[in-house]
Predicted model as a PDB file, atoms N, CA, C, CB and O in Angstrom, pLDDT in the B-factor column:
MODEL        1                                                                  
ATOM      1  N   MET A   1      16.654 -15.811   7.669  1.00 83.00           N  
ATOM      2  CA  MET A   1      15.422 -15.763   7.496  1.00 83.00           C  
ATOM      3  C   MET A   1      15.169 -14.310   6.416  1.00 83.00           C  
ATOM      4  CB  MET A   1      14.743 -15.772   9.017  1.00 83.00           C  
ATOM      5  O   MET A   1      14.907 -13.168   6.793  1.00 83.00           O  
ATOM      6  N   PRO A   2      15.293 -14.655   5.414  1.00 88.00           N  
ATOM      7  CA  PRO A   2      15.050 -13.443   4.340  1.00 88.00           C  
ATOM      8  C   PRO A   2      13.915 -12.325   4.755  1.00 88.00           C  
ATOM      9  CB  PRO A   2      14.534 -14.128   2.862  1.00 88.00           C  
ATOM     10  O   PRO A   2      12.812 -12.561   5.250  1.00 88.00           O  
ATOM     11  N   SER A   3      14.378 -11.275   4.480  1.00 94.00           N  
ATOM     12  CA  SER A   3      13.274  -9.643   4.469  1.00 94.00           C  
ATOM     13  C   SER A   3      12.901  -9.811   3.017  1.00 94.00           C  
ATOM     14  CB  SER A   3      14.229  -7.694   4.785  1.00 94.00           C  
ATOM     15  O   SER A   3      13.472  -9.911   1.931  1.00 94.00           O  
ATOM     16  N   VAL A   4      11.286  -9.790   3.664  1.00 96.00           N  
ATOM     17  CA  VAL A   4       9.794  -9.735   2.491  1.00 96.00           C  
ATOM     18  C   VAL A   4       9.460  -8.400   2.247  1.00 96.00           C  
ATOM     19  CB  VAL A   4       8.224 -10.442   3.107  1.00 96.00           C  
ATOM     20  O   VAL A   4       9.425  -7.629   3.205  1.00 96.00           O  
ATOM     21  N   MET A   5       9.169  -7.941   0.948  1.00 97.00           N  
ATOM     22  CA  MET A   5       8.329  -6.687   1.091  1.00 97.00           C  
ATOM     23  C   MET A   5       6.735  -7.293   0.805  1.00 97.00           C  
ATOM     24  CB  MET A   5       8.871  -5.374  -0.132  1.00 97.00           C  
ATOM     25  O   MET A   5       6.493  -8.405   0.336  1.00 97.00           O  
ATOM     26  N   LEU A   6       6.095  -6.641   1.062  1.00 97.00           N  
ATOM     27  CA  LEU A   6       4.740  -7.091   1.042  1.00 97.00           C  
ATOM     28  C   LEU A   6       3.744  -5.474   0.616  1.00 97.00           C  
ATOM     29  CB  LEU A   6       4.378  -7.897   2.798  1.00 97.00           C  
ATOM     30  O   LEU A   6       3.608  -4.382   1.168  1.00 97.00           O  
ATOM     31  N   ARG A   7       3.283  -6.041  -0.501  1.00 97.00           N  
ATOM     32  CA  ARG A   7       2.749  -4.795  -1.520  1.00 97.00           C  
ATOM     33  C   ARG A   7       1.688  -4.752  -2.019  1.00 97.00           C  
ATOM     34  CB  ARG A   7       3.357  -4.585  -2.586  1.00 97.00           C  
ATOM     35  O   ARG A   7       1.728  -5.565  -2.943  1.00 97.00           O  
ATOM     36  N   LYS A   8       0.509  -4.187  -1.973  1.00 96.00           N  
ATOM     37  CA  LYS A   8      -1.359  -4.792  -2.555  1.00 96.00           C  
ATOM     38  C   LYS A   8      -0.517  -4.191  -4.190  1.00 96.00           C  
ATOM     39  CB  LYS A   8      -3.655  -3.394  -1.645  1.00 96.00           C  
ATOM     40  O   LYS A   8       0.222  -3.283  -4.570  1.00 96.00           O  
ATOM     41  N   ARG A   9      -1.489  -5.829  -4.930  1.00 94.00           N  
ATOM     42  CA  ARG A   9      -1.469  -4.851  -6.352  1.00 94.00           C  
ATOM     43  C   ARG A   9      -3.001  -4.338  -6.578  1.00 94.00           C  
ATOM     44  CB  ARG A   9      -0.925  -5.844  -7.915  1.00 94.00           C  
ATOM     45  O   ARG A   9      -3.848  -4.309  -5.685  1.00 94.00           O  
ATOM     46  N   GLU A  10      -3.195  -3.960  -7.859  1.00 93.00           N  
ATOM     47  CA  GLU A  10      -4.557  -2.912  -8.399  1.00 93.00           C  
ATOM     48  C   GLU A  10      -5.646  -3.570  -7.753  1.00 93.00           C  
ATOM     49  CB  GLU A  10      -4.929  -2.817 -10.243  1.00 93.00           C  
ATOM     50  O   GLU A  10      -6.405  -2.878  -7.075  1.00 93.00           O  
ATOM     51  N   ASP A  11      -5.955  -5.501  -7.915  1.00 94.00           N  
ATOM     52  CA  ASP A  11      -6.867  -5.808  -7.894  1.00 94.00           C  
ATOM     53  C   ASP A  11      -6.914  -6.553  -6.064  1.00 94.00           C  
ATOM     54  CB  ASP A  11      -7.042  -6.551  -9.258  1.00 94.00           C  
ATOM     55  O   ASP A  11      -7.658  -7.519  -5.896  1.00 94.00           O  
ATOM     56  N   GLY A  12      -6.240  -6.112  -5.065  1.00 91.00           N  
ATOM     57  CA  GLY A  12      -6.153  -6.214  -4.089  1.00 91.00           C  
ATOM     58  C   GLY A  12      -5.395  -7.326  -3.233  1.00 91.00           C  
ATOM     59  O   GLY A  12      -5.400  -7.382  -2.003  1.00 91.00           O  
ATOM     60  N   LYS A  13      -4.914  -7.970  -3.870  1.00 93.00           N  
ATOM     61  CA  LYS A  13      -4.186  -9.489  -3.873  1.00 93.00           C  
ATOM     62  C   LYS A  13      -3.375  -8.586  -3.453  1.00 93.00           C  
ATOM     63  CB  LYS A  13      -3.840 -10.661  -5.204  1.00 93.00           C  
ATOM     64  O   LYS A  13      -3.491  -7.379  -3.666  1.00 93.00           O  
ATOM     65  N   LEU A  14      -1.908  -9.498  -2.402  1.00 95.00           N  
ATOM     66  CA  LEU A  14      -1.000  -9.053  -1.854  1.00 95.00           C  
ATOM     67  C   LEU A  14       0.201  -9.667  -2.595  1.00 95.00           C  
ATOM     68  CB  LEU A  14      -1.136  -9.245  -0.504  1.00 95.00           C  
ATOM     69  O   LEU A  14       0.218 -10.854  -2.920  1.00 95.00           O  
ATOM     70  N   LEU A  15       1.352  -8.680  -2.885  1.00 97.00           N  
ATOM     71  CA  LEU A  15       2.587  -9.727  -3.521  1.00 97.00           C  
ATOM     72  C   LEU A  15       3.622  -9.295  -2.830  1.00 97.00           C  
ATOM     73  CB  LEU A  15       2.991  -9.674  -5.200  1.00 97.00           C  
ATOM     74  O   LEU A  15       3.901  -8.138  -2.515  1.00 97.00           O  
ATOM     75  N   PHE A  16       4.397 -10.664  -2.523  1.00 97.00           N  
ATOM     76  CA  PHE A  16       5.400 -10.915  -1.779  1.00 97.00           C  
ATOM     77  C   PHE A  16       6.431 -11.067  -2.567  1.00 97.00           C  
ATOM     78  CB  PHE A  16       5.232 -11.882  -0.992  1.00 97.00           C  
ATOM     79  O   PHE A  16       6.429 -11.817  -3.543  1.00 97.00           O  
ATOM     80  N   TYR A  17       7.631 -10.187  -2.109  1.00 97.00           N  
ATOM     81  CA  TYR A  17       9.054 -10.120  -2.617  1.00 97.00           C  
ATOM     82  C   TYR A  17      10.091  -9.844  -2.118  1.00 97.00           C  
ATOM     83  CB  TYR A  17       9.200  -9.511  -3.365  1.00 97.00           C  
ATOM     84  O   TYR A  17      10.345  -8.957  -1.302  1.00 97.00           O  
ATOM     85  N   ILE A  18      11.198 -11.119  -2.915  1.00 93.00           N  
ATOM     86  CA  ILE A  18      12.147 -11.268  -1.634  1.00 93.00           C  
ATOM     87  C   ILE A  18      13.208 -10.063  -3.125  1.00 93.00           C  
ATOM     88  CB  ILE A  18      12.883 -13.622  -0.859  1.00 93.00           C  
ATOM     89  O   ILE A  18      13.193 -10.119  -4.355  1.00 93.00           O  
ATOM     90  N   ALA A  19      13.849  -9.281  -2.289  1.00 88.00           N  
ATOM     91  CA  ALA A  19      14.675  -9.055  -3.644  1.00 88.00           C  
ATOM     92  C   ALA A  19      16.172  -9.865  -3.908  1.00 88.00           C  
ATOM     93  CB  ALA A  19      15.009  -7.433  -3.683  1.00 88.00           C  
ATOM     94  O   ALA A  19      16.825  -9.695  -4.938  1.00 88.00           O  
ATOM     95  N   LYS A  20      16.506 -10.584  -3.029  1.00 87.00           N  
ATOM     96  CA  LYS A  20      17.636 -10.887  -2.972  1.00 87.00           C  
ATOM     97  C   LYS A  20      17.822 -12.236  -3.612  1.00 87.00           C  
ATOM     98  CB  LYS A  20      18.020 -10.758  -1.739  1.00 87.00           C  
ATOM     99  O   LYS A  20      18.961 -12.694  -3.698  1.00 87.00           O  
ATOM    100  N   LYS A  21      16.291 -13.222  -4.286  1.00 88.00           N  
ATOM    101  CA  LYS A  21      16.220 -13.786  -5.031  1.00 88.00           C  
ATOM    102  C   LYS A  21      15.558 -13.586  -6.215  1.00 88.00           C  
ATOM    103  CB  LYS A  21      16.061 -14.453  -4.588  1.00 88.00           C  
ATOM    104  O   LYS A  21      15.294 -14.474  -7.025  1.00 88.00           O  
ATOM    105  N   ASP A  22      15.204 -12.054  -6.352  1.00 89.00           N  
ATOM    106  CA  ASP A  22      14.299 -11.661  -7.592  1.00 89.00           C  
ATOM    107  C   ASP A  22      13.142 -12.737  -7.652  1.00 89.00           C  
ATOM    108  CB  ASP A  22      15.201 -11.661  -9.098  1.00 89.00           C  
ATOM    109  O   ASP A  22      12.823 -13.531  -8.538  1.00 89.00           O  
ATOM    110  N   LEU A  23      12.642 -12.490  -6.436  1.00 91.00           N  
ATOM    111  CA  LEU A  23      11.123 -13.750  -6.609  1.00 91.00           C  
ATOM    112  C   LEU A  23       9.998 -12.911  -5.863  1.00 91.00           C  
ATOM    113  CB  LEU A  23      11.331 -15.694  -5.540  1.00 91.00           C  
ATOM    114  O   LEU A  23       9.826 -12.634  -4.676  1.00 91.00           O  
ATOM    115  N   GLU A  24       9.251 -12.593  -7.108  1.00 95.00           N  
ATOM    116  CA  GLU A  24       7.557 -11.859  -6.814  1.00 95.00           C  
ATOM    117  C   GLU A  24       6.713 -12.820  -7.391  1.00 95.00           C  
ATOM    118  CB  GLU A  24       7.133 -10.208  -7.646  1.00 95.00           C  
ATOM    119  O   GLU A  24       6.671 -13.401  -8.476  1.00 95.00           O  
ATOM    120  N   GLU A  25       5.756 -12.824  -5.895  1.00 96.00           N  
ATOM    121  CA  GLU A  25       4.783 -13.806  -6.254  1.00 96.00           C  
ATOM    122  C   GLU A  25       3.644 -13.155  -5.487  1.00 96.00           C  
ATOM    123  CB  GLU A  25       5.148 -15.389  -5.852  1.00 96.00           C  
ATOM    124  O   GLU A  25       3.867 -12.290  -4.641  1.00 96.00           O  
ATOM    125  N   THR A  26       2.013 -13.717  -5.890  1.00 97.00           N  
ATOM    126  CA  THR A  26       0.986 -13.324  -5.590  1.00 97.00           C  
ATOM    127  C   THR A  26       0.955 -14.471  -4.131  1.00 97.00           C  
ATOM    128  CB  THR A  26      -0.115 -13.349  -6.901  1.00 97.00           C  
ATOM    129  O   THR A  26       1.340 -15.640  -4.147  1.00 97.00           O  
ATOM    130  N   ILE A  27       0.471 -13.834  -3.132  1.00 97.00           N  
ATOM    131  CA  ILE A  27      -0.056 -14.805  -1.965  1.00 97.00           C  
ATOM    132  C   ILE A  27      -1.426 -15.484  -2.567  1.00 97.00           C  
ATOM    133  CB  ILE A  27      -0.416 -13.874  -0.410  1.00 97.00           C  
ATOM    134  O   ILE A  27      -2.137 -15.043  -3.471  1.00 97.00           O  
ATOM    135  N   GLU A  28      -1.500 -16.046  -2.209  1.00 96.00           N  
ATOM    136  CA  GLU A  28      -2.469 -17.062  -2.429  1.00 96.00           C  
ATOM    137  C   GLU A  28      -3.250 -17.577  -1.195  1.00 96.00           C  
ATOM    138  CB  GLU A  28      -1.800 -18.157  -3.050  1.00 96.00           C  
ATOM    139  O   GLU A  28      -4.302 -18.139  -1.501  1.00 96.00           O  
ATOM    140  N   SER A  29      -2.956 -17.510   0.236  1.00 96.00           N  
ATOM    141  CA  SER A  29      -3.700 -18.101   1.147  1.00 96.00           C  
ATOM    142  C   SER A  29      -2.403 -17.527   2.215  1.00 96.00           C  
ATOM    143  CB  SER A  29      -4.153 -19.899   0.890  1.00 96.00           C  
ATOM    144  O   SER A  29      -1.187 -17.530   2.024  1.00 96.00           O  
ATOM    145  N   LEU A  30      -3.426 -16.917   3.713  1.00 96.00           N  
ATOM    146  CA  LEU A  30      -2.612 -16.704   4.752  1.00 96.00           C  
ATOM    147  C   LEU A  30      -3.661 -17.227   5.901  1.00 96.00           C  
ATOM    148  CB  LEU A  30      -2.043 -15.121   4.840  1.00 96.00           C  
ATOM    149  O   LEU A  30      -4.891 -17.196   5.940  1.00 96.00           O  
ATOM    150  N   GLU A  31      -2.567 -17.774   6.920  1.00 97.00           N  
ATOM    151  CA  GLU A  31      -3.125 -18.503   7.762  1.00 97.00           C  
ATOM    152  C   GLU A  31      -4.639 -17.566   8.641  1.00 97.00           C  
ATOM    153  CB  GLU A  31      -1.791 -18.966   8.711  1.00 97.00           C  
ATOM    154  O   GLU A  31      -5.843 -17.814   8.714  1.00 97.00           O  
ATOM    155  N   PHE A  32      -3.723 -16.414   9.192  1.00 97.00           N  
ATOM    156  CA  PHE A  32      -4.460 -15.747   9.728  1.00 97.00           C  
ATOM    157  C   PHE A  32      -4.644 -14.531   9.086  1.00 97.00           C  
ATOM    158  CB  PHE A  32      -4.151 -15.691  10.830  1.00 97.00           C  
ATOM    159  O   PHE A  32      -3.623 -13.994   8.658  1.00 97.00           O  
ATOM    160  N   ASP A  33      -6.039 -13.793   8.866  1.00 94.00           N  
ATOM    161  CA  ASP A  33      -6.136 -12.579   8.202  1.00 94.00           C  
ATOM    162  C   ASP A  33      -7.270 -11.885   9.126  1.00 94.00           C  
ATOM    163  CB  ASP A  33      -6.500 -12.754   6.563  1.00 94.00           C  
ATOM    164  O   ASP A  33      -8.292 -11.669   8.474  1.00 94.00           O  
ATOM    165  N   SER A  34      -7.329 -11.578  10.161  1.00 95.00           N  
ATOM    166  CA  SER A  34      -8.484 -10.942  10.926  1.00 95.00           C  
ATOM    167  C   SER A  34      -7.546  -9.482  11.570  1.00 95.00           C  
ATOM    168  CB  SER A  34      -9.234 -12.222  12.341  1.00 95.00           C  
ATOM    169  O   SER A  34      -6.336  -9.299  11.702  1.00 95.00           O  
ATOM    170  N   PRO A  35      -8.506  -8.787  11.811  1.00 92.00           N  
ATOM    171  CA  PRO A  35      -7.975  -7.927  13.155  1.00 92.00           C  
ATOM    172  C   PRO A  35      -7.509  -8.121  14.118  1.00 92.00           C  
ATOM    173  CB  PRO A  35      -8.560  -7.400  13.692  1.00 92.00           C  
ATOM    174  O   PRO A  35      -6.836  -7.153  14.471  1.00 92.00           O  
ATOM    175  N   GLU A  36      -7.493  -9.235  15.068  1.00 94.00           N  
ATOM    176  CA  GLU A  36      -6.769  -9.831  15.733  1.00 94.00           C  
ATOM    177  C   GLU A  36      -5.605 -10.079  15.830  1.00 94.00           C  
ATOM    178  CB  GLU A  36      -7.049 -10.446  15.757  1.00 94.00           C  
ATOM    179  O   GLU A  36      -4.747  -9.821  16.674  1.00 94.00           O  
ATOM    180  N   LYS A  37      -5.632 -10.988  14.224  1.00 96.00           N  
ATOM    181  CA  LYS A  37      -4.486 -11.931  14.193  1.00 96.00           C  
ATOM    182  C   LYS A  37      -4.345 -11.837  12.766  1.00 96.00           C  
ATOM    183  CB  LYS A  37      -4.698 -13.468  14.806  1.00 96.00           C  
ATOM    184  O   LYS A  37      -5.294 -11.958  11.991  1.00 96.00           O  
ATOM    185  N   TRP A  38      -2.592 -11.517  12.259  1.00 96.00           N  
ATOM    186  CA  TRP A  38      -2.839 -11.487  10.611  1.00 96.00           C  
ATOM    187  C   TRP A  38      -1.544 -12.242  11.036  1.00 96.00           C  
ATOM    188  CB  TRP A  38      -2.962  -9.879   9.359  1.00 96.00           C  
ATOM    189  O   TRP A  38      -1.128 -12.247  12.195  1.00 96.00           O  
ATOM    190  N   GLY A  39      -0.879 -12.949   9.876  1.00 96.00           N  
ATOM    191  CA  GLY A  39       0.096 -14.038   9.764  1.00 96.00           C  
ATOM    192  C   GLY A  39       0.044 -15.267   9.551  1.00 96.00           C  
ATOM    193  O   GLY A  39      -0.757 -15.911   8.874  1.00 96.00           O  
ATOM    194  N   GLY A  40       1.487 -15.797  10.528  1.00 97.00           N  
ATOM    195  CA  GLY A  40       1.145 -17.081   9.916  1.00 97.00           C  
ATOM    196  C   GLY A  40       2.130 -17.928   8.826  1.00 97.00           C  
ATOM    197  O   GLY A  40       3.278 -17.619   8.504  1.00 97.00           O  
ATOM    198  N   GLU A  41       1.264 -19.196   8.313  1.00 97.00           N  
ATOM    199  CA  GLU A  41       1.315 -19.883   7.192  1.00 97.00           C  
ATOM    200  C   GLU A  41       0.932 -19.333   5.761  1.00 97.00           C  
ATOM    201  CB  GLU A  41       0.618 -20.863   7.467  1.00 97.00           C  
ATOM    202  O   GLU A  41      -0.209 -19.526   5.339  1.00 97.00           O  
ATOM    203  N   VAL A  42       1.673 -18.793   5.167  1.00 97.00           N  
ATOM    204  CA  VAL A  42       1.486 -18.142   3.471  1.00 97.00           C  
ATOM    205  C   VAL A  42       1.765 -19.075   2.738  1.00 97.00           C  
ATOM    206  CB  VAL A  42       2.429 -16.912   2.908  1.00 97.00           C  
ATOM    207  O   VAL A  42       2.889 -19.575   2.775  1.00 97.00           O  
ATOM    208  N   VAL A  43       0.643 -19.594   1.768  1.00 96.00           N  
ATOM    209  CA  VAL A  43       1.023 -19.875   0.129  1.00 96.00           C  
ATOM    210  C   VAL A  43       1.096 -19.009  -0.939  1.00 96.00           C  
ATOM    211  CB  VAL A  43       0.198 -20.670  -0.429  1.00 96.00           C  
ATOM    212  O   VAL A  43       0.228 -18.201  -1.268  1.00 96.00           O  
ATOM    213  N   LEU A  44       2.333 -19.233  -1.559  1.00 96.00           N  
ATOM    214  CA  LEU A  44       2.270 -18.435  -2.822  1.00 96.00           C  
ATOM    215  C   LEU A  44       2.059 -18.955  -3.807  1.00 96.00           C  
ATOM    216  CB  LEU A  44       3.190 -17.820  -3.124  1.00 96.00           C  
ATOM    217  O   LEU A  44       2.209 -20.174  -3.876  1.00 96.00           O  
ATOM    218  N   GLY A  45       1.552 -18.068  -5.134  1.00 96.00           N  
ATOM    219  CA  GLY A  45       1.013 -18.831  -6.075  1.00 96.00           C  
ATOM    220  C   GLY A  45       1.904 -19.766  -7.079  1.00 96.00           C  
ATOM    221  O   GLY A  45       1.556 -20.365  -8.097  1.00 96.00           O  
ATOM    222  N   ASP A  46       3.154 -19.681  -6.445  1.00 94.00           N  
ATOM    223  CA  ASP A  46       4.229 -20.972  -7.221  1.00 94.00           C  
ATOM    224  C   ASP A  46       4.196 -22.138  -6.452  1.00 94.00           C  
ATOM    225  CB  ASP A  46       5.964 -20.609  -7.322  1.00 94.00           C  
ATOM    226  O   ASP A  46       5.106 -22.944  -6.641  1.00 94.00           O  
ATOM    227  N   GLY A  47       3.006 -22.496  -5.303  1.00 94.00           N  
ATOM    228  CA  GLY A  47       3.095 -23.283  -4.264  1.00 94.00           C  
ATOM    229  C   GLY A  47       3.792 -23.321  -3.280  1.00 94.00           C  
ATOM    230  O   GLY A  47       3.475 -23.929  -2.258  1.00 94.00           O  
ATOM    231  N   SER A  48       5.620 -22.211  -3.543  1.00 94.00           N  
ATOM    232  CA  SER A  48       6.088 -22.441  -1.983  1.00 94.00           C  
ATOM    233  C   SER A  48       5.181 -21.863  -0.503  1.00 94.00           C  
ATOM    234  CB  SER A  48       7.568 -21.655  -1.933  1.00 94.00           C  
ATOM    235  O   SER A  48       4.038 -21.411  -0.579  1.00 94.00           O  
ATOM    236  N   LYS A  49       5.798 -21.965   0.527  1.00 96.00           N  
ATOM    237  CA  LYS A  49       5.077 -21.781   1.404  1.00 96.00           C  
ATOM    238  C   LYS A  49       6.018 -20.724   2.386  1.00 96.00           C  
ATOM    239  CB  LYS A  49       4.595 -23.142   1.916  1.00 96.00           C  
ATOM    240  O   LYS A  49       7.083 -21.330   2.502  1.00 96.00           O  
ATOM    241  N   TYR A  50       6.082 -19.980   2.824  1.00 96.00           N  
ATOM    242  CA  TYR A  50       6.771 -19.467   4.326  1.00 96.00           C  
ATOM    243  C   TYR A  50       6.004 -18.817   5.003  1.00 96.00           C  
ATOM    244  CB  TYR A  50       7.942 -18.584   4.323  1.00 96.00           C  
ATOM    245  O   TYR A  50       4.978 -18.341   4.517  1.00 96.00           O  
ATOM    246  N   TYR A  51       6.422 -18.627   6.559  1.00 97.00           N  
ATOM    247  CA  TYR A  51       5.547 -17.904   7.541  1.00 97.00           C  
ATOM    248  C   TYR A  51       6.295 -16.725   8.109  1.00 97.00           C  
ATOM    249  CB  TYR A  51       5.081 -18.848   8.708  1.00 97.00           C  
ATOM    250  O   TYR A  51       7.498 -16.465   8.117  1.00 97.00           O  
ATOM    251  N   PHE A  52       5.099 -15.998   8.646  1.00 94.00           N  
ATOM    252  CA  PHE A  52       5.568 -14.612   9.320  1.00 94.00           C  
ATOM    253  C   PHE A  52       4.894 -15.107  10.734  1.00 94.00           C  
ATOM    254  CB  PHE A  52       4.862 -12.907   8.530  1.00 94.00           C  
ATOM    255  O   PHE A  52       3.792 -15.631  10.892  1.00 94.00           O  
ATOM    256  N   ASP A  53       5.739 -14.831  11.564  1.00 95.00           N  
ATOM    257  CA  ASP A  53       5.220 -14.244  12.853  1.00 95.00           C  
ATOM    258  C   ASP A  53       3.775 -13.916  12.977  1.00 95.00           C  
ATOM    259  CB  ASP A  53       5.911 -13.041  13.123  1.00 95.00           C  
ATOM    260  O   ASP A  53       3.715 -12.922  12.254  1.00 95.00           O  
ATOM    261  N   PRO A  54       2.879 -14.062  13.314  1.00 96.00           N  
ATOM    262  CA  PRO A  54       1.492 -13.611  13.800  1.00 96.00           C  
ATOM    263  C   PRO A  54       1.704 -12.298  14.838  1.00 96.00           C  
ATOM    264  CB  PRO A  54       0.688 -14.964  14.630  1.00 96.00           C  
ATOM    265  O   PRO A  54       2.151 -12.219  15.983  1.00 96.00           O  
ATOM    266  N   LEU A  55       1.188 -11.346  13.924  1.00 95.00           N  
ATOM    267  CA  LEU A  55       0.774 -10.312  14.551  1.00 95.00           C  
ATOM    268  C   LEU A  55      -0.641  -9.203  14.338  1.00 95.00           C  
ATOM    269  CB  LEU A  55       1.839  -9.756  14.438  1.00 95.00           C  
ATOM    270  O   LEU A  55      -1.542  -9.175  13.500  1.00 95.00           O  
ATOM    271  N   SER A  56      -0.316  -8.348  15.534  1.00 95.00           N  
ATOM    272  CA  SER A  56      -1.805  -7.925  16.031  1.00 95.00           C  
ATOM    273  C   SER A  56      -1.422  -6.407  16.144  1.00 95.00           C  
ATOM    274  CB  SER A  56      -2.447  -8.715  17.664  1.00 95.00           C  
ATOM    275  O   SER A  56      -0.208  -6.252  16.274  1.00 95.00           O  
ATOM    276  N   PRO A  57      -2.023  -5.462  16.130  1.00 93.00           N  
ATOM    277  CA  PRO A  57      -3.006  -5.138  14.387  1.00 93.00           C  
ATOM    278  C   PRO A  57      -2.283  -5.658  13.165  1.00 93.00           C  
ATOM    279  CB  PRO A  57      -3.196  -3.237  13.897  1.00 93.00           C  
ATOM    280  O   PRO A  57      -1.192  -6.223  13.247  1.00 93.00           O  
ATOM    281  N   PRO A  58      -2.677  -5.530  12.468  1.00 94.00           N  
ATOM    282  CA  PRO A  58      -2.226  -6.417  10.892  1.00 94.00           C  
ATOM    283  C   PRO A  58      -1.548  -5.329  10.456  1.00 94.00           C  
ATOM    284  CB  PRO A  58      -3.561  -7.000   9.596  1.00 94.00           C  
ATOM    285  O   PRO A  58      -2.100  -4.306  10.861  1.00 94.00           O  
ATOM    286  N   PRO A  59      -0.236  -5.039   9.567  1.00 94.00           N  
ATOM    287  CA  PRO A  59       0.631  -4.523   9.604  1.00 94.00           C  
ATOM    288  C   PRO A  59       0.245  -3.451   7.992  1.00 94.00           C  
ATOM    289  CB  PRO A  59       1.841  -5.615   9.840  1.00 94.00           C  
ATOM    290  O   PRO A  59      -0.107  -4.035   6.967  1.00 94.00           O  
ATOM    291  N   LYS A  60       0.348  -2.321   8.017  1.00 95.00           N  
ATOM    292  CA  LYS A  60       0.324  -1.413   7.279  1.00 95.00           C  
ATOM    293  C   LYS A  60       0.783  -1.788   6.064  1.00 95.00           C  
ATOM    294  CB  LYS A  60       0.867  -0.479   7.756  1.00 95.00           C  
ATOM    295  O   LYS A  60       1.994  -1.983   6.170  1.00 95.00           O  
ATOM    296  N   ILE A  61       0.406  -1.986   4.955  1.00 95.00           N  
ATOM    297  CA  ILE A  61       1.305  -2.333   3.458  1.00 95.00           C  
ATOM    298  C   ILE A  61       1.550  -1.141   2.853  1.00 95.00           C  
ATOM    299  CB  ILE A  61       0.520  -3.278   2.261  1.00 95.00           C  
ATOM    300  O   ILE A  61       0.822  -0.194   3.150  1.00 95.00           O  
ATOM    301  N   PRO A  62       2.520  -0.979   1.980  1.00 97.00           N  
ATOM    302  CA  PRO A  62       3.432  -1.775   1.752  1.00 97.00           C  
ATOM    303  C   PRO A  62       4.272  -1.947   3.202  1.00 97.00           C  
ATOM    304  CB  PRO A  62       4.192  -1.251   0.540  1.00 97.00           C  
ATOM    305  O   PRO A  62       4.294  -1.186   4.170  1.00 97.00           O  
ATOM    306  N   THR A  63       4.633  -2.627   3.088  1.00 96.00           N  
ATOM    307  CA  THR A  63       5.847  -3.105   4.341  1.00 96.00           C  
ATOM    308  C   THR A  63       6.809  -4.543   4.374  1.00 96.00           C  
ATOM    309  CB  THR A  63       4.976  -3.279   5.784  1.00 96.00           C  
ATOM    310  O   THR A  63       6.802  -5.408   3.499  1.00 96.00           O  
ATOM    311  N   THR A  64       7.507  -4.545   5.436  1.00 96.00           N  
ATOM    312  CA  THR A  64       8.896  -5.343   5.460  1.00 96.00           C  
ATOM    313  C   THR A  64       9.027  -5.514   6.350  1.00 96.00           C  
ATOM    314  CB  THR A  64      10.025  -4.985   5.068  1.00 96.00           C  
ATOM    315  O   THR A  64       9.197  -4.763   7.311  1.00 96.00           O  
ATOM    316  N   LEU A  65       8.948  -7.253   6.187  1.00 96.00           N  
ATOM    317  CA  LEU A  65       8.546  -8.328   7.498  1.00 96.00           C  
ATOM    318  C   LEU A  65       9.910  -9.443   7.124  1.00 96.00           C  
ATOM    319  CB  LEU A  65       6.494  -9.291   7.331  1.00 96.00           C  
ATOM    320  O   LEU A  65      10.462  -9.430   6.024  1.00 96.00           O  
ATOM    321  N   GLN A  66      10.399 -10.585   8.507  1.00 96.00           N  
ATOM    322  CA  GLN A  66      11.179 -11.403   8.313  1.00 96.00           C  
ATOM    323  C   GLN A  66      10.559 -12.756   8.215  1.00 96.00           C  
ATOM    324  CB  GLN A  66      12.064 -11.251   9.168  1.00 96.00           C  
ATOM    325  O   GLN A  66       9.981 -13.134   9.234  1.00 96.00           O  
ATOM    326  N   ALA A  67      10.566 -13.711   6.991  1.00 95.00           N  
ATOM    327  CA  ALA A  67       9.679 -14.324   6.673  1.00 95.00           C  
ATOM    328  C   ALA A  67      10.662 -15.936   6.810  1.00 95.00           C  
ATOM    329  CB  ALA A  67       8.992 -13.689   5.233  1.00 95.00           C  
ATOM    330  O   ALA A  67      11.636 -15.863   6.060  1.00 95.00           O  
ATOM    331  N   LYS A  68      10.615 -17.005   7.411  1.00 96.00           N  
ATOM    332  CA  LYS A  68      10.960 -18.170   7.220  1.00 96.00           C  
ATOM    333  C   LYS A  68      10.055 -18.832   6.159  1.00 96.00           C  
ATOM    334  CB  LYS A  68      10.998 -18.788   8.433  1.00 96.00           C  
ATOM    335  O   LYS A  68       8.829 -18.951   6.160  1.00 96.00           O  
ATOM    336  N   ARG A  69      11.074 -19.276   5.153  1.00 95.00           N  
ATOM    337  CA  ARG A  69      10.877 -20.767   4.471  1.00 95.00           C  
ATOM    338  C   ARG A  69      10.341 -21.873   4.978  1.00 95.00           C  
ATOM    339  CB  ARG A  69      11.935 -21.286   4.149  1.00 95.00           C  
ATOM    340  O   ARG A  69      10.889 -22.246   6.015  1.00 95.00           O  
ATOM    341  N   LEU A  70       9.434 -22.540   4.592  1.00 95.00           N  
ATOM    342  CA  LEU A  70       9.455 -23.729   5.424  1.00 95.00           C  
ATOM    343  C   LEU A  70       9.473 -24.823   4.456  1.00 95.00           C  
ATOM    344  CB  LEU A  70       8.255 -23.833   6.422  1.00 95.00           C  
ATOM    345  O   LEU A  70       9.397 -24.627   3.243  1.00 95.00           O  
ATOM    346  N   SER A  71       9.563 -25.857   4.942  1.00 80.00           N  
ATOM    347  CA  SER A  71       9.806 -26.981   4.081  1.00 80.00           C  
ATOM    348  C   SER A  71       8.954 -27.177   3.223  1.00 80.00           C  
ATOM    349  CB  SER A  71       9.940 -28.063   4.642  1.00 80.00           C  
ATOM    350  O   SER A  71       7.808 -26.728   3.247  1.00 80.00           O  
ATOM    351  N   GLU A  72       9.571 -28.061   2.150  1.00 68.00           N  
ATOM    352  CA  GLU A  72       8.657 -29.073   1.127  1.00 68.00           C  
ATOM    353  C   GLU A  72       8.329 -30.079   1.489  1.00 68.00           C  
ATOM    354  CB  GLU A  72       9.130 -29.493   0.008  1.00 68.00           C  
ATOM    355  O   GLU A  72       9.235 -30.882   1.713  1.00 68.00           O  
ATOM    356  N   GLU A  73       7.052 -30.479   1.697  1.00 57.00           N  
ATOM    357  CA  GLU A  73       6.722 -31.574   2.162  1.00 57.00           C  
ATOM    358  C   GLU A  73       6.396 -32.463   1.141  1.00 57.00           C  
ATOM    359  CB  GLU A  73       5.818 -31.430   3.014  1.00 57.00           C  
ATOM    360  O   GLU A  73       6.041 -33.610   1.412  1.00 57.00           O  
TER     361      GLU A  73                                                      
ENDMDL                                                                          
END                                                                             
């Protein structure tokens, strides 16, 4: 599972960055995005999908989390 850095862009969208792959993409959707539950399946701007274990409360951004790449269907 790669370590992923999350930070906010100026427009408020989240950026997803994996240093070892030099991958930086905008998060287009997040399965859970509420104060009670944050995380789950993440869809990036390039269409790839990753998974964060759901957290409660949401993490403070910027942060680094472990993410699992989901297989392409």
